[in-house]
N, C-alpha and C positions, 0 to 999 in steps of 0.2 A: 627155195622151194618149201619151206615149213609154211610159210604167208599164202602159196598157192595151195599146198594140201587144206590149211584151214579155212578159206573161201570157199573151196568143193566141198568139203565136208557141212558149211553151214547151208550152204545153197540147198543142198538135198536136204539139210532138216526144215527149211524156208520150204521147200516143193511138199514136202511129206504134211506139213501144218498146211499148206496153202490150200488143199483140194476140200476141207470144209469153212463156211462161214465162223466168224468168233469176234468177239467184242476186247479188246484191250484197252485197259484203264490205263490213262495217262492222265499228269497233272492235271489239264485242260479241260478234262471230262472223258466220258469214252469215245473211242474210235472204231468202228465196225469195219473187218476185213473179209470182204468176199473172196470166194475161191479165186485164185491166180493172181491176187492184188499183194504186192512184197508188204512186208511188217514193216514200218518205220523206226518201232522201238526196237525191235530187234536187229535192225542190223545196225542202230544207231545213228545214223547216216540223215534220215529223213528227219527224223526229231532236233537234230542238231542244228539242221539248216532251218528248221521251222523257227527255233529261237533267233538266229545269226540273222533270217531276211526279215523277221519281225522289227529286228533292231535298225536294221536298214530302212524300212520306208515311214512316212509320216500319215498320220491320219488324213483322210480326202484325197488321197493322191490313187491314180490308177493304174494296178500293178497286174501282170500277167504271170502266174505260176504255170510253167511249162515243162509237162511231164510230171503233171501232179498227182498218180498213183492213187494214194488212200485220200489224198485232198488235205495231209498233217500241215502244208506248208502254208496254203492260202487259208486253212480256218484260223492258223495263226496270224494272218496279216487280215482277214475280217475282223477278228477279236480285237486288234490295236486301231480299226475304223479307217481300212486301208479298202476301198472298192477295187474288189478283185474278182478276178478271172480265173478259172482254175482250164489248164488244156490237156489232153492226151490224146496219143492216138488209138488207144488201147481201150475198147469200148466197156470193158471189165472195170476198167480203173475211172471210167466217166461214171460209170454208175454206181461205184464205191465213194465217191466223191461227192455226188449229188444225194446220197444217203447220209452221208456224216455231215452236211451242210445242214440236212433236214432235221438231223438226230440235233445238231446243237444251236438250231435256229438263228444261222449265220446267212447273210446274203450274199452268195457265193453264185455267181454265176459257171456254170462248166460247158464247155464245146470238146466234142470230136474233134482233134485238129492235127494235123501232121506241120507241126512246128508250126508258122503262124498261117498258115493256108486259112484257117476259119478264125483267124485271132489277130488279125493285123494291126488293130490298135489305133492310132498310136497311144504307147504307155508311157508312162513315167518310170517304170521299172518293170526287169523280167527276171526271173530267175531259174535258175534250171540245175537239177541233180543230173550233169549231163552223162550219158552214158560213155566208159570210157575203155574197157576192158576190150582188146582187138579181136574178130570175128565175127560172123555173121550169125544173128538175133536167133538161140534155138533153148529148146527146155521152157520151162514154165514163166521163168522172169527173162526171157531174151533181150527183149526192148528194153527192159532196164538198164543191162548191164553189157552189152556188145553195141559197138560201135560201128561196125564194120570192118572190113581186112584193111582198110585204109582210113578208119576211122574218121568216116565221112558224116559221121552224127555230130561230131565235133565240130568239123571243118564246117559244114550246114550253119550249125546256131552261131558259129562266130562269121559267118560271111553275113549270115541273115538278120540278125540280133540287132545291130545299129541300127537298121533301116526301121527298123519299129518299135524302139524303147531309147528313152533318153540315157537310161541305166541300163547296164547290160551286165547281171550276175552269174556267175559259173559256181556252182559247188562241184568239187574235185577230192578222191582219195588217193595219197599215196602208196595204196596197195598195190596198185595198176602195176602189172610188168611194163609200159612203155609212159609211165608216168612224165617223165623228161620229156617225151615226144609230145606228149597231150598238152602239157603247158607250154611248149613252143609253138605250138599250132594256135593257143589265145591272143597271140601277137603282145602289141604293149598293154600290159594291164597292173593293176597292185592289189595286194591282198590286202583285203579287207579284215579277216581273221584268219588264222591259223591254229589248229589246238589240237592235240593229240584225246583223243576218245575212244579206250580202251586198248586196243592193241594197234591201231593206225592212227596217223596222221590227218586231218580234213581241212581242205581250207575253202574261204570262199573268195571268190576276187571277181574283180569288176573290170570289163574290157572299155580299153580306150574309146572316147567318142570318136566318131567320124567328124572332120570339118564340117 
């Protein structure tokens, strides 16, 4: 109950701040946040995933940053010499990632896409900080947090990902009320990294490749 209350209070604070554009300082350079785009430093998950994903990719590989948000993961991959495309269904995130790639002078292709519809690949790898809260999207950050009543966002990614990428990675927070069910939906997988960040545990998992 306390964790849920903290999450709700945190989301309310993020929504208030997201009404106006602002620039966040990061170790890799400035990060622009346009209205309605989730701050990856404030939530900690995005910044953590950027470092974790960059450690998995190799220079010259083709990777897809799914649900790119501010573009923090795509920027980290591009900075490592990865040929990266960033995709998001939310046009606000598409605009923000394009702006940040230009700001950092990094070669990132950015597309508006519902999962792999406009970014079919094939990819050497895809990484997604998948929405994991049960419920229909609502509020400013609904698409980033809510996976649907039946967790369909998770189900779709697990089903479609291996068709398009050699490696399929997913980031999950253990703060979700149905975390165990979400992990089960991943099917056979291995844990690449698990770490406590602030008050929550975060994990990066790789799905088992289809034969």
